[in-house]
Residue, then its C-alpha position, 0 to 999 in steps of 0.5 A: x231368546x227373549x223371556x216371553x218366548x222362553x215361557x211359551x216354550x216352557x224351557x225351564x231348565x233343569x239338571x240332565x238338560x230336562x225341560x220343566x214348566x211349573x205345571x211339571x212340578x206342582x198342583x193345587x187340586x181340589x176335590x169332594x170326599x166320596x169314600x172309595x179309592x180315587x185317581x186324582x189326575x194332576x199330571x204330576x209324575x210321582x211314580x217316575x219322580x217321587x215327591x210329596x202330597x200335603x192333603x187338607x179337609x176345608x171344611x172340617x177341623x182335621x189334620x194335615x196329611x202328608x205323604x211322600x214317596x220316601x218313606x210315608x207311602x210304603x209305610x201306609x202312614x203319614x204326618x201332620x204339620x199341626x200335630x208333633x206326634x209320630x206318624x198316624x196310621x194310614x194308608x192315606x194313599x194308594x199309590x203315586x201315578x204317572x200323573x197324579x195320585x190315587x187316594x184310599x177310601x178311608x176317611x182321612x183324605x177321603x171321606x164324603x162327611x163334612x164331619x171329617x173332610x167333605x172337601x179338600x185340598x190338595x198341594x203336590x210337590x214333584x222332586x226336581x232339581x232348583x224346586x224341592x225335594x224329600x230326604x230321609x236319613x237315621x241318626x247315628x248319636x254323633x256329636x261333639x266332635x269338634x267339628x262345626x257339623x255332626x252329619x252331612x245329608x245330601x240333596x238334590x236341588x241343584x243350590x242352596x235351599x231356601x227353606x228346610x222343615x225336618x221331622x222325626x219320623x219314629x217319635x213325637x218332635x217338632x217341626x224344625x225350619x229353617x229359611x234362607x232369611x236368617x242363618x242362625x235361627x230356627x222355627x217351629x212349622x207346627x207353632x206360632x213361636x217366634x223364630x230363635x236362635x238354633x244354638x242358644x237357650x230355648x228357656x233353659x235347654x239348647x235345641x241344636x238342630x242344624x249346623x255349618x261346614x266351616x264355622x260360618x253360619x251361612x255355610x249351614x247348607x251347600x248346593x248338594x248337602x245341608x249339616x246337622x249341628x255338631x252337639x258340642x253344647x250344654x243344656x243348663x245342667x251342663x250336661x251334654x245335648x245331642x243334636x236333635x236331628x241326629x239321635x242314634x237309632x231315631x229316623x227322619x225326613x226333611x222336606x226341601x223348598x228351592x230358592x230359584x225365582x231367576x230360574x237358570x235362563x238368570x232372567x226371571x221367564x222361567x223362575x218357579x219357586x222363591x223363599x223370600x221376606x219382607x218388612x211390613x209398614x203397618x199400611x195395605x199397598x206393600x208390593x212384595x217383587x218376585x217378578x212373577x205371578x205366584x198360585x201358592x203362598x206360604x208365610x208366616x211372620x218371625x220376630x214376635x210369637x202370635x202368628x199362625x203358617x199361612x197357606x194362600x193358593x188361587x183355586x182355593x181363592x187369593x183375589x182381589x176380593x178376599x183371601x180363603x187361608x189354610x194353617x200349616x200349624x192348626x188342624x182349623x178348617x178353612x176361613x176367609x180374610x183380607x190379605x193379599x192379592x196376586x199381581x203379574x209380578x208378586x203380591x200386593x198386601x191388602x191387609x195390615x193386621x198383625x199377623x201379616x203387616x205390622x209395621x216393623x214386622x218380620x214376613x218369610x214366605x214360599x212362593x210358587x209360580x202361577x202356571x201354566x208356563x207352556x202354551x196350549x196347542x188346542x182351543x178346547x185346553x182354553x175355552x169352552x161352553x157350557x150350559x146351566x147344570x140341573x139342579x144343585x149340580x156344582x159347578x154350576x157351569x162345567x168345562x173341560x179345563x180350570x176357569x179364570x173368566x166367564x161370561x154368562x146370561x140367558x141367549x133367549x132373553x133379554x138380559x144383562x150380559x154378566x162377566x167376572x173372574x177368578x182373580x177379581x172372585x165374587x165381584x161381577x160386572x156387565x159388558x154392557x153397562x158402565x155400572x161399577x162391579x157389585x158381588x155375586x156371591x154366585x160366582x164361585x171359582x173353587x172347581x177344577x172343571x167350572x165355574x158357579x154356584x147357581x142352585x138353579x135349575x134352568x139350562x136357558x143359561x149359557x156360559x162362556x168360558x175362558x182360561x188363562x194360558x200363554x199366548x191366549x189369554x191373561x187377567x190383570x187386576x191393577x190400581x189406578x195413580x192417575x200418570x200418564x204414561x203408567x206401565x202395568x205389567x201382564x204375564x201374556x207372554x206376548x204383544x196383546x192385540x185385543x185388550x177390554x178395560x174397566x174401572x171397578x169401583x166407578x161407572x167408568x165405560x169398558x175401552x177396547x184396543x184392537x192391534x189393526x187399529x193402533x194405541x191412538x184409537x180406542x172402541x167402546x164395549x159397552x156401546x155400538x161406537x165407531x172408533x175414536x182417535x185419543x191419546x186416552x187410554x193408551x198414551x198413544x203408546x202399543x202394549x208390548x209382551x210384557x207390560x201395556x201403558x196407559x193414560x191418566x184419564x177415568x177409562x184406564x187410569x184416574x186418581x188413587x182409589x179407583x181399580x181396574x180389571x183387564x182382559x188381554x187376548x192374542x193370535x196364538x196359532x192352532x188356537x186364537x185369532x185376533x184380525x181384522x178384515x174389509x168387507x166386499x158385500x158378498x161373502x169372503x172366507x176369514x183365514x184364521x190358520x185353524x184346521x177344524x173351524x172357528x168354535x167362537x167369534x166375535x166381530x165389531x165394525x170400527x168405521x162406523x157404529x156397529x154391535x159386539x157381535x158373538x157367535x158360537x158353535x153351541x149355539x149354532x153357526x149354520x148354514x141358515x140363520x145364524x142366532x148372534x148376541x151383542x156384548x153391548x146390550x141386553x137383546x136376546x139372540x136374534x136369528x134373522x140372517x145369515x151371516x157367518x158359517x164354519x171353514x175349516x181355517x176359521x169363518x166366513x162371512x157372508x152378505x148380510x147388510x151392516x152386520x159382518x160385511x159392509x161392503x168397505x167397512x172395516x171389522x175387526x174380530x176374536x175367534x177361538x178354534 
């Protein structure tokens, strides 16, 4: 079975044969505090499996709230990674549910007051083999027993952990962290300290934390246990020092993260998490290869003091336009920076400041794969059409799903077609223009169910909302190199059948690949031109389930310094259809394999001039005149012909002259159920 097929099936295998995808075990969920008990529905089964919920106010200088299933939930307490303090009194969360968790009304994690919370980020980690675990223990004081460890603590990752963080829960203590990158050193999650040797002096004191199985420092953990230090060390006064992780009567919790980038298959198609490292170059452009695109990224510089533990995620903003960061070691509110951008295979460093990319600097990270990994089963999961919300309601354009790309304009007026994406942040372009992208601050993406931050009251505006999902739609931002035959990775998981590409920082036409035409031809989105035969932009090479190929022209791959965005679509049974037909001059049904007809149809004539026609059921596909828009121009919608009708299997086209069914004319289309 190919890697793409595995992704579409979501067959990440856990112990015992359980099929897992990243959407089963991890979620970033953003919410606004409302001072009432509230269910957060993120699709993660915490009630049946347990795990950890990590909450942080984005706009207030309030600490982190960590609540896990093994002790803090029942104790109505929480921990704070920015503090050494013993657990704080809650509750923050009332219950772990089968599809998320229930927030308490108190101000610790659900305040509507921006001074104490306002807007929050939550990260949910479900316990699962090869992904994450939570374990607790009570210290027995054992030390200096002649072994290399005083205690072995069982875990359920099913593989050696990639990262462990330990916190004492009955008293104040640091957050001790160990990363697979270094077998003999530890870090503190609550400080900017550099790493230091686990059993060497820190100042004048020894700090024994983690042990090893047989005197080999690499064996600090196995696929079923990790080890606490033996404690057979002395401090500067030659007194015995029991391991800080095993003090008699003390209670502890450990959060364990797996390192499994390749997944059970071994080919990366079902890997969920990576705990790795990189060496800084001091120059933008360094790429860290994970084998897949991340949605969450925790990192720190380890070889020198002064660097924070930065947290990035795609829901708050992890884009070509800049990043929004929170810091695990401080209570600081969210801030903006330019550090990383996700790529289809990992991350690329944009920043050169010392905390992320100093020349020769050593950096560790935990990366979690972007989802969803399973293909959608209905069009409503990944596509919607919405009107501008009234007043200052946010998001401006509501949707029933996460939005990754949006088109918006006022259909009844002559106006530009705005197109923007989560991946490119505030950047904005126009499908009807060759102009470079510009910043539009209203392009806001940090919502769970919509996008946009327009503070106006004008229902004339409409948005067409798309979500990235295997087999349906993907977005790829890439930099050019001017080398003909360059392969650009993507995560659509199947061969793209429609690709729309535009240079972001140069006035160049939008170029379109359509499978019915093949890779020797291209169309232009911003004009009504017929298909053109050329090696540029596709290098006469068909795309595959993992890459598409570009030539060395300005349309898809100019010299260094040019940036591009690509939007990729494919046929997904019951959800979308990319296809072609030949006009018959009367009427015909275009069978898309749907059961309730098409809600959106894009049609273009390819053998002669013809506009890019947009029809949808929100504005009306009627038995009479059908309102149509043109992606290639600013014209207001027109309703003067009966061009198209909804059919149960897809749509039908009628005799309307040159528009959709000219006798002998060649047409391509994209339809969404």
